[in-house]
Residue, then its C-alpha position, 0 to 999 in steps of 0.5 A: x178886965x181887958x173887955x172893961x179897958x177896951x170899953x172904955x177907951x171906946x166911951x172916951x173916944x166917942x165923948x170926944x167926937x161930940x166936942x168937935x169944934x164945928x159942933x161946939x159952934x153950932x152949939x154956941x151958935x144956937x145958944x146965945x141964939x141968932x147967929x149963924x154957926x159958921x161966924x163963931x169961931x170956938x178958941x180955949x177948947x177944955x175937955x173932960x172926962x165929964x165936961x168941956x169948956x169953951x172961949x167963942x167969938x161972935x157978932x155978938x162979941x164974946x162968950x165964955x161956955x161949959x158944957x156937958x162931955x156930949x155937949x148937950x148942956x149947953x151955958x153961954x156967958x157974954x164977956 
C-alpha cells in the first residue's frame, strides 16, 4: 500500500513539472506559430489530474489554451 501511494505522489509531481509556465509559454508559441515564447504571457493556469488549461496573451492577441497533463496535445483558440 505504501509503495503504491509513493508511486502516485511521484507521478503527480512529474505531471506538475510538465506544465510549468515556461513549458506553457513555449507550447502556446509553437501552437499559434510565428511567436517567440518570451512574448507569451500565461495566466489563469488550471492544472487537473489529466489536463491543464490556461490563458495566454501574445502579440497575435489573447488565446484560451488547453492540453493533456504532459502538455503534448496543445490546443489554443483566439479569444
